[in-house]
C-alpha positions as CSV (number, residue, x, y, z in Angstrom):
1,M,11.1,20.8,-45.7
2,S,9.4,17.3,-46.5
3,V,9.7,14.4,-44.1
4,S,12.0,12.7,-46.5
5,Q,14.3,15.7,-46.4
6,Q,14.6,16.0,-42.6
7,S,18.1,15.7,-41.0
8,P,18.9,12.6,-39.1
9,Q,18.8,14.6,-35.9
10,N,15.2,15.8,-36.7
11,K,14.1,12.2,-37.4
12,R,15.5,11.0,-34.2
13,A,13.8,13.9,-32.4
14,S,10.4,13.1,-34.1
15,S,10.8,9.4,-33.2
16,A,11.6,10.3,-29.6
17,A,8.6,12.6,-29.4
18,R,6.3,9.8,-30.8
19,K,7.7,7.3,-28.3
20,S,7.3,9.8,-25.4
21,R,3.6,10.2,-25.9
22,R,1.7,8.9,-22.9
23,P,-2.1,8.1,-22.6
24,E,-2.4,10.7,-19.8
25,D,-1.0,13.5,-22.1
26,E,-4.0,13.5,-24.4
27,R,-5.6,16.9,-24.7
28,L,-9.3,17.2,-25.1
29,P,-11.4,20.2,-26.2
30,V,-11.8,22.8,-23.5
31,G,-15.5,22.2,-23.1
32,S,-15.1,18.5,-22.8
33,S,-12.3,18.9,-20.4
34,F,-14.3,21.0,-18.0
35,A,-17.3,18.8,-18.3
36,Y,-15.3,15.7,-17.3
37,G,-13.5,17.8,-14.7
38,L,-16.9,18.8,-13.2
39,Q,-17.7,15.1,-13.0
40,H,-14.5,14.5,-11.0
41,V,-15.4,17.4,-8.7
42,L,-18.9,16.1,-8.0
43,T,-17.5,12.6,-7.3
44,M,-15.2,13.9,-4.5
45,Y,-17.1,17.0,-3.3
46,G,-18.8,15.2,-0.5
47,G,-15.4,13.8,0.7
48,I,-13.5,17.1,0.6
49,I,-16.0,19.0,2.6
50,A,-16.6,16.3,5.1
51,V,-13.2,16.9,6.9
52,P,-13.6,20.7,7.5
53,L,-17.2,19.9,8.7
54,I,-15.9,17.4,11.3
55,I,-13.0,19.4,12.4
56,G,-15.0,22.8,12.5
57,K,-17.6,21.1,14.8
58,A,-14.8,19.7,16.9
59,A,-13.3,23.1,17.2
60,D,-16.6,24.6,18.3
61,L,-16.7,27.0,15.3
62,D,-19.9,28.8,14.3
63,G,-21.4,28.6,10.8
64,N,-19.2,31.3,9.4
65,G,-16.1,29.7,10.7
66,I,-17.0,26.3,9.2
67,S,-17.7,28.0,5.9
68,V,-14.2,29.6,6.0
69,L,-12.7,26.0,6.5
70,I,-14.9,24.5,3.7
71,A,-13.8,27.4,1.2
72,S,-10.2,27.1,2.1
73,C,-10.1,23.2,1.7
74,L,-11.8,23.5,-1.8
75,F,-9.2,26.3,-2.7
76,M,-6.2,24.4,-1.6
77,G,-7.5,21.1,-3.0
78,G,-7.8,22.8,-6.5
79,L,-4.4,24.1,-6.3
80,A,-2.9,20.7,-5.1
81,T,-4.8,19.1,-8.0
82,I,-3.3,21.3,-10.5
83,L,0.1,20.9,-9.2
84,Q,-0.2,17.1,-9.2
85,S,-1.7,16.7,-12.7
86,V,0.4,19.4,-14.5
87,G,3.6,18.9,-12.6
88,V,6.7,21.0,-12.4
89,P,10.3,19.7,-12.0
90,F,10.4,17.3,-8.9
91,F,6.8,18.1,-8.1
92,G,3.7,16.3,-9.4
93,S,3.2,12.8,-10.8
94,Q,1.5,14.2,-14.0
95,L,-1.3,11.6,-13.6
96,P,-5.1,12.2,-13.5
97,L,-5.2,12.3,-9.7
98,V,-7.6,14.6,-7.7
99,Q,-6.1,16.0,-4.5
100,G,-8.0,17.0,-1.4
101,V,-8.0,17.0,2.4
102,S,-7.0,13.6,3.8
103,F,-9.4,11.6,6.0
104,A,-6.3,10.0,7.6
105,G,-5.7,13.0,9.9
106,V,-9.2,13.4,11.4
107,A,-8.6,11.3,14.5
108,T,-5.3,13.0,15.2
109,M,-6.6,16.5,14.6
110,T,-9.7,16.0,16.8
111,S,-7.3,14.6,19.4
112,I,-5.1,17.8,19.3
113,L,-8.3,19.8,19.6
114,A,-9.5,17.8,22.5
115,G,-6.0,18.8,24.3
116,G,-7.4,22.5,24.3
117,D,-4.7,24.0,22.0
118,G,-7.2,24.8,19.3
119,L,-6.9,25.1,15.5
120,P,-3.5,26.9,15.6
121,A,-1.9,23.8,17.1
122,V,-3.4,21.7,14.4
123,F,-2.3,24.0,11.6
124,G,1.2,24.1,13.3
125,S,1.5,20.2,13.4
126,V,0.4,19.9,9.8
127,L,2.8,22.5,8.6
128,V,6.0,20.9,10.3
129,A,5.0,17.3,9.7
130,S,4.6,18.1,6.0
131,V,7.9,19.8,5.7
132,I,9.5,16.7,7.2
133,G,7.5,14.6,4.8
134,L,8.7,16.7,1.9
135,I,12.3,15.8,2.9
136,V,11.7,12.0,3.3
137,A,9.3,11.5,0.3
138,P,11.9,10.3,-2.2
139,A,13.3,7.5,0.2
140,F,9.6,6.3,0.6
141,A,9.2,6.2,-3.1
142,L,12.0,3.7,-3.4
143,I,9.7,0.9,-2.2
144,V,7.9,0.9,-5.6
145,K,9.9,-2.1,-6.6
146,F,8.1,-4.1,-3.8
147,F,4.8,-3.3,-5.6
148,P,4.4,-6.2,-8.1
149,P,0.9,-7.0,-9.6
150,V,0.2,-9.4,-6.5
151,V,0.6,-6.3,-4.3
152,T,-1.0,-3.6,-6.5
153,G,-3.9,-5.8,-7.5
154,T,-4.6,-6.4,-3.7
155,V,-4.4,-2.7,-2.9
156,I,-6.5,-1.5,-5.7
157,T,-9.1,-4.1,-4.8
158,T,-9.0,-2.9,-1.2
159,I,-9.4,0.8,-2.2
160,G,-12.7,-0.1,-4.0
161,L,-14.1,-2.2,-1.3
162,S,-13.1,0.2,1.5
163,L,-14.9,3.0,-0.2
164,M,-18.2,1.2,-0.4
165,P,-19.3,2.2,3.0
166,V,-19.0,5.8,1.9
167,A,-21.3,5.0,-1.2
168,A,-23.7,3.4,1.3
169,G,-23.6,6.3,3.6
170,W,-24.4,8.7,0.8
171,A,-27.2,6.5,-0.5
172,M,-28.7,6.4,3.0
173,G,-28.7,10.2,3.1
174,G,-25.3,11.3,4.2
175,D,-26.2,12.6,7.6
176,A,-26.5,9.7,10.2
177,E,-28.3,12.0,12.6
178,A,-31.0,13.1,10.2
179,A,-34.5,11.7,10.7
180,D,-34.7,10.2,7.2
181,Y,-31.2,8.5,7.2
182,G,-31.6,5.1,5.7
183,S,-35.2,5.7,4.6
184,M,-36.7,3.9,1.7
185,R,-37.0,7.2,-0.2
186,N,-33.2,7.9,0.1
187,I,-32.2,4.4,-1.1
188,L,-34.7,4.5,-4.0
189,I,-33.1,7.7,-5.1
190,A,-29.7,6.1,-5.1
191,V,-31.1,3.1,-7.0
192,G,-32.7,5.4,-9.5
193,T,-29.4,7.4,-10.1
194,L,-27.6,4.1,-10.5
195,A,-30.2,2.9,-13.1
196,V,-29.7,6.1,-15.0
197,V,-25.9,5.6,-15.0
198,L,-26.3,2.1,-16.4
199,I,-28.8,3.1,-19.1
200,L,-26.6,6.1,-20.2
201,S,-23.6,3.8,-20.3
202,R,-25.3,1.6,-22.9
203,I,-26.1,4.6,-25.3
204,P,-23.7,4.2,-28.2
205,V,-22.6,7.8,-28.2
206,A,-19.1,8.3,-26.6
207,M,-19.8,11.8,-25.1
208,V,-23.0,10.5,-23.4
209,S,-21.4,7.1,-22.0
210,R,-18.4,8.9,-20.9
211,L,-20.4,11.6,-19.1
212,S,-22.8,9.1,-17.7
213,I,-21.9,9.8,-14.1
214,L,-22.2,13.6,-14.3
215,L,-25.6,13.4,-16.4
216,A,-27.0,10.8,-13.9
217,I,-26.1,13.3,-11.1
218,V,-27.8,16.1,-12.9
219,I,-30.9,14.1,-13.7
220,G,-31.2,12.8,-10.2
221,T,-30.8,16.2,-8.8
222,I,-33.6,17.6,-11.0
223,G,-35.8,14.7,-10.2
224,C,-35.2,15.4,-6.5
225,L,-35.9,19.1,-7.0
226,V,-39.2,18.4,-8.8
227,F,-40.4,16.4,-5.8
228,G,-39.1,18.8,-3.2
229,W,-36.2,16.6,-2.0
230,A,-33.5,19.1,-2.9
231,D,-33.0,22.5,-1.2
232,F,-31.2,25.3,-3.2
233,S,-32.5,28.0,-0.9
234,H,-29.2,28.5,1.1
235,V,-27.0,28.8,-2.0
236,L,-26.4,32.6,-1.5
237,D,-26.1,32.5,2.3
238,R,-22.2,32.8,2.1
239,G,-22.1,35.6,-0.5
240,V,-20.8,35.5,-4.0
241,F,-17.1,35.9,-3.8
242,A,-14.5,35.5,-0.9
243,F,-10.7,35.0,-1.0
244,P,-9.4,32.7,1.6
245,Q,-7.8,34.8,4.4
246,P,-4.4,33.6,5.5
247,F,-4.1,32.4,9.0
248,A,-7.8,33.3,9.6
249,F,-7.8,31.4,12.9
250,G,-4.5,32.9,14.2
251,M,-0.8,32.1,13.8
252,P,0.2,28.4,14.1
253,T,1.5,27.1,17.4
254,F,3.9,24.2,17.6
255,S,3.8,21.1,19.9
256,A,6.3,18.2,19.6
257,A,3.6,15.7,20.5
258,A,1.2,17.0,18.0
259,I,3.8,17.1,15.3
260,I,4.9,13.5,16.0
261,S,1.4,12.3,15.8
262,M,0.8,14.3,12.6
263,F,3.9,12.8,11.0
264,I,2.5,9.3,11.6
265,V,-0.6,10.6,9.6
266,I,1.8,11.7,6.9
267,I,3.3,8.2,6.6
268,V,-0.2,6.8,6.2
269,T,-1.0,9.3,3.5
270,F,2.3,8.3,1.7
271,A,1.0,4.7,1.6
272,E,-2.4,5.8,0.3
273,T,-1.2,8.2,-2.2
274,T,1.4,5.7,-3.5
275,A,-1.3,3.0,-3.8
276,D,-3.5,5.6,-5.8
277,I,-0.6,6.5,-8.1
278,I,0.1,2.9,-8.8
279,A,-3.6,2.2,-9.3
280,V,-4.2,5.0,-11.7
281,G,-1.1,3.9,-13.5
282,E,-2.4,0.5,-14.0
283,I,-5.7,1.8,-15.2
284,V,-4.2,4.4,-17.6
285,K,-1.6,1.8,-18.7
286,T,1.4,4.1,-18.2
287,K,4.7,3.7,-16.7
288,V,5.0,4.4,-13.0
289,D,8.5,4.2,-11.2
290,S,10.0,5.4,-8.1
291,K,10.9,8.7,-9.6
292,R,7.2,9.5,-10.7
293,I,6.0,8.4,-7.1
294,A,8.6,10.6,-5.4
295,S,7.3,13.6,-7.6
296,G,3.8,12.8,-6.6
297,L,4.5,12.6,-3.0
298,R,6.5,15.7,-3.0
299,A,3.5,17.5,-4.5
300,D,1.4,16.1,-1.8
301,M,3.7,17.4,0.9
302,L,4.2,20.8,-0.7
303,S,0.6,21.3,-0.8
304,S,0.1,20.0,2.7
305,A,2.9,22.4,4.0
306,V,1.2,25.5,2.2
307,S,-2.4,24.4,3.4
308,P,-2.2,25.6,6.9
309,V,-1.4,29.1,5.7
310,F,-4.8,29.2,4.0
311,N,-6.6,27.4,6.8
312,S,-6.6,23.8,5.3
313,F,-5.1,20.4,6.2
314,T,-3.0,17.5,4.8
315,Q,-3.6,16.8,1.1
316,S,-3.6,13.4,-0.5
317,A,-5.0,11.7,-3.7
318,F,-8.6,10.8,-3.7
319,A,-9.3,7.1,-4.3
320,Q,-12.8,7.6,-5.5
321,N,-11.6,9.5,-8.5
322,V,-9.5,6.6,-9.6
323,G,-12.7,4.8,-10.2
324,L,-14.0,7.6,-12.4
325,V,-10.9,7.3,-14.6
326,A,-11.6,3.5,-14.9
327,I,-15.3,3.8,-15.7
328,T,-15.2,6.6,-18.1
329,G,-12.0,5.7,-19.9
330,V,-10.9,9.3,-19.9
331,K,-7.3,9.2,-19.1
332,S,-6.1,12.8,-19.7
333,R,-4.5,14.5,-16.8
334,F,-5.7,17.7,-18.2
335,V,-9.3,16.8,-17.5
336,V,-8.2,16.6,-13.8
337,T,-6.4,19.9,-14.1
338,A,-9.7,21.4,-15.3
339,G,-11.4,19.9,-12.2
340,G,-8.7,21.5,-10.1
341,A,-9.5,24.8,-11.6
342,I,-13.2,24.3,-10.8
343,L,-12.2,23.6,-7.1
344,V,-10.3,26.8,-7.0
345,I,-13.3,28.7,-8.4
346,L,-15.6,27.0,-5.8
347,G,-13.2,27.9,-3.0
348,L,-13.4,31.7,-4.3
349,L,-17.1,31.7,-5.2
350,P,-19.2,30.3,-2.2
351,V,-22.3,30.7,-4.3
352,M,-20.9,28.0,-6.7
353,G,-20.0,25.8,-3.8
354,G,-23.4,26.1,-2.5
355,V,-24.9,24.7,-5.7
356,V,-22.7,21.7,-5.7
357,A,-23.3,21.2,-1.9
358,A,-27.0,21.1,-2.5
359,V,-26.7,18.0,-4.7
360,P,-28.7,15.4,-2.6
361,S,-26.5,12.8,-1.0
362,P,-28.5,9.8,-2.3
363,V,-27.8,10.9,-5.8
364,L,-24.1,10.9,-5.1
365,G,-24.6,7.5,-3.5
366,G,-26.0,5.9,-6.6
367,A,-23.0,7.2,-8.7
368,G,-20.7,6.1,-5.9
369,I,-21.7,2.5,-6.1
370,V,-20.6,2.4,-9.8
371,L,-17.4,4.4,-9.2
372,F,-16.1,2.4,-6.1
373,G,-17.2,-0.9,-7.5
374,T,-15.2,-0.1,-10.6
375,V,-12.1,0.5,-8.6
376,A,-12.4,-3.0,-6.9
377,A,-13.1,-4.5,-10.4
378,S,-9.9,-2.9,-11.6
379,G,-7.9,-4.5,-8.8
380,I,-9.6,-7.9,-9.5
381,R,-8.5,-7.6,-13.2
382,T,-4.9,-7.0,-12.1
383,L,-5.0,-9.9,-9.7
384,S,-6.1,-12.1,-12.5
385,K,-2.8,-11.5,-14.2
386,V,-0.9,-12.9,-11.1
387,E,0.7,-16.3,-11.3
388,Y,-0.4,-18.4,-8.4
389,E,1.5,-21.6,-9.3
390,G,4.5,-22.6,-7.5
391,N,4.5,-19.6,-5.0
392,L,2.7,-18.2,-2.1
393,N,1.0,-15.3,-3.9
394,M,-2.6,-16.8,-3.0
395,I,-1.9,-16.4,0.7
396,I,-0.4,-12.9,0.1
397,V,-3.8,-11.9,-1.4
398,A,-5.9,-13.7,1.0
399,V,-4.3,-12.3,4.1
400,S,-3.8,-8.8,2.9
401,L,-7.3,-8.4,1.7
402,A,-8.7,-9.6,4.9
403,F,-6.4,-7.4,6.7
404,G,-7.6,-4.4,4.7
405,I,-11.3,-5.2,5.2
406,I,-11.1,-5.6,8.9
407,P,-11.2,-1.9,9.8
408,V,-13.9,-1.4,7.2
409,V,-16.3,-3.9,8.6
410,E,-15.3,-3.3,12.2
411,P,-14.2,0.2,12.7
412,D,-13.6,-0.2,16.4
413,F,-11.2,-3.2,15.9
414,Y,-8.1,-1.2,17.0
415,N,-9.7,1.0,19.8
416,S,-7.9,-0.8,22.5
417,F,-4.4,-0.4,20.9
418,P,-2.3,2.7,21.3
419,S,-3.5,5.6,19.3
420,W,-0.6,5.6,16.9
421,V,-1.5,2.1,15.9
422,G,-5.0,3.1,15.2
423,I,-4.0,5.9,13.1
424,I,-1.9,3.7,10.9
425,L,-4.2,0.6,10.7
426,H,-7.6,2.3,10.8
427,S,-7.3,2.9,7.1
428,G,-8.2,-0.3,5.2
429,I,-6.1,0.9,2.3
430,S,-2.9,1.5,4.4
431,S,-3.5,-1.8,6.3
432,A,-3.8,-3.8,3.1
433,T,-0.7,-2.0,1.5
434,L,1.4,-2.5,4.6
435,M,0.5,-6.3,4.8
436,A,0.8,-6.9,1.1
437,V,4.2,-5.4,1.0
438,L,5.4,-7.1,4.1
439,L,4.1,-10.7,3.0
440,N,5.5,-10.1,-0.6
441,L,9.0,-9.4,1.0
442,V,8.8,-12.4,3.3
443,F,7.5,-14.8,0.7
444,N,9.0,-13.6,-2.5
445,H,12.3,-11.8,-1.6
446,I,13.9,-12.2,1.7
447,G,15.9,-15.5,2.0
448,V,14.3,-16.9,-1.1
449,K,16.7,-18.0,-3.9
450,A,15.6,-18.6,-7.4
451,K,16.4,-22.4,-7.2
452,D,13.9,-22.6,-4.1
453,R,10.9,-21.4,-6.0
454,S,9.9,-25.0,-6.8
455,D,9.3,-25.6,-3.1
456,R,5.5,-26.6,-2.4
457,S,3.3,-25.8,0.7
458,V,-0.3,-26.4,1.4
459,F,-1.2,-23.0,0.0
460,V,0.3,-23.8,-3.4
461,A,-1.7,-25.3,-6.2
462,G,-0.5,-26.8,-9.6
463,T,3.0,-26.7,-10.8
464,G,5.7,-24.1,-11.2
465,R,6.2,-22.1,-14.4
466,V,9.0,-24.3,-15.6
467,I,11.1,-27.5,-14.8
468,R,14.8,-27.4,-14.8
469,K,16.5,-30.1,-17.0
470,E,18.1,-31.8,-14.0
471,E,14.6,-32.3,-12.4
472,L,12.9,-33.7,-15.4
473,Q,14.3,-37.2,-15.2
474,R,13.7,-37.4,-11.5
475,L,10.1,-36.6,-11.9
476,I,9.5,-39.0,-14.9
477,D,11.2,-41.9,-13.0
478,N,9.2,-41.2,-9.7
479,E,5.7,-40.0,-10.7
480,A,4.7,-40.3,-7.0
481,I,6.4,-36.9,-6.3
482,L,4.6,-35.1,-9.1
483,T,2.5,-32.2,-8.1
484,E,-1.3,-33.0,-8.1
485,G,-2.8,-32.8,-11.6
486,D,0.5,-33.4,-13.4
487,T,0.9,-36.4,-15.7
488,V,3.9,-37.8,-17.7
489,K,3.4,-38.1,-21.5
490,D,6.0,-39.1,-24.0
491,G,8.8,-37.9,-21.6
492,R,7.1,-34.5,-21.0
493,I,5.3,-33.1,-17.8
494,I,1.8,-32.1,-18.6
495,D,0.0,-29.9,-16.0
496,G,-3.6,-30.1,-14.8
497,N,-4.6,-27.7,-17.6
498,G,-3.3,-30.0,-20.4
499,E,-0.4,-27.7,-21.1
500,E,3.3,-28.9,-21.4
501,V,5.5,-27.5,-18.5
502,P,8.6,-25.9,-20.3
503,V,12.0,-27.4,-19.5
504,V,14.7,-24.9,-19.1
505,T,18.3,-24.6,-18.1
506,D,19.4,-23.0,-14.9
507,E,20.2,-19.8,-16.7
508,Q,16.8,-19.8,-18.3
509,H,15.3,-20.5,-14.9
510,E,16.9,-17.4,-13.4
511,K,15.6,-15.3,-16.3
512,V,12.0,-16.5,-15.9
513,I,12.1,-15.7,-12.2
514,E,13.4,-12.3,-12.7
515,A,10.8,-11.6,-15.5
516,A,8.1,-12.9,-13.3
517,K,9.2,-10.6,-10.4
518,K,8.8,-7.7,-12.9
519,G,5.3,-8.8,-14.1
520,E,6.6,-9.5,-17.6
521,V,5.7,-13.3,-17.3
522,R,2.1,-14.0,-16.4
523,N,1.3,-17.3,-18.3
524,Q,2.9,-20.2,-20.0
525,D,2.8,-18.4,-23.4
526,D,5.0,-15.7,-21.9
527,V,7.4,-18.3,-20.5
528,R,7.8,-19.9,-24.0
529,R,8.3,-16.4,-25.6
530,L,11.0,-15.7,-23.1
531,I,12.8,-19.0,-23.8
532,E,12.5,-18.6,-27.5
533,E,14.0,-15.2,-27.2
534,D,16.8,-16.6,-25.2
535,E,17.6,-19.4,-27.6
536,G,17.3,-17.1,-30.5
């Protein structure tokens, strides 16, 4: 049957299908998907194995025990990534988000271990806290309406900036106790890898430029191997194949104090994953609502609840991979699914994990500088769309960014506070998120009426978006009360940029304010379009 002969129902179905297409649903060839997926794995590999290394040493495990933890974390990270990216009803955001063991729980888990209860107590607290988190996830997702561009831009910028110390640590060698940590050689390797990324990014071949990170890591590793700076001799030490053994360290035990502490960690991962979902949604340019966030958080919590069975810990989205999506422009969630499959294979094939683990840290550091810087740049781009006239958005951004950077530049800042405060605020991402949401509530929602939006303070520059008709004559008659930069010309108010400030009715003023809250109004052209639509 030809298109012209289709029934009205089929035409409507075809139209709906076209409208439902999302950038993240693009399907690439299998080979390309796995190449880009490997790039995602290399980007986050250092982070996903860091937690089991730290916890394994804190638990006084031998080399074999730590290997079991690493393989388990890779295996569960892969399954969690597949669930998050593919999605099933009520579980998975269906976005290109890579999952892995969250750093947020490291301090809490080491504290539990210090209490003498061992890994079973850690696994027990993760399991129960994650089940509770699974129940409350939908309620937490409802706060998405309090994430306008002024909040999301601040959070995305903070994500990028807070990850820079990770890139710097990799560039210096990765192991702070190593003799060559911070050596000129390591930093030059990182700079060389960065240079390769930049050169490949300029090549006018889509496949090469999009795979610039992966190719640079491969080239950097080969270069290090030639000079004897990479060691692949231990690749076979852990064997070829091994399936993660359930409860390899014993059945979990349960402590109320440990569970409460771990639930605080869950709240922090909620904030971080929510920020990452919104950030990748902004980069991909797809709709992110409370329902989608709730599905993403449920996937986090389900993965986290199953993780202790296979000797792993709480799962959350990896912020560094958000930068990879931005820099490559590959928005397909199925690329990340391929990356999840690679992680599962690495968890089952220690030999493959050994190959990836042998990539020199300085090489990853050079790539990380580009990746994490791109995240920050994406946040700055979002902040450039925010309206700073006639409101307190400037102070929201200023204080939230500063609050998020404090624990990054001074990690001991909260050491004198109760441990639960440090758990929440030690993450720059969660600190910035909490402060941005709080200030946005105070300055833009609580007790603020639409007609009060023209109020001024020392933090506000320029004029508001619009002037109500009843205010116009008063401003013309008394130019002394004009905002600095405004002038009166032919019965009109001209702002400091030479643009006429639109005059609106009270009803139109309300509509402009509501549109601004939703991020639909970002400049005077948007205001004029909204007014024309209202008058039309």
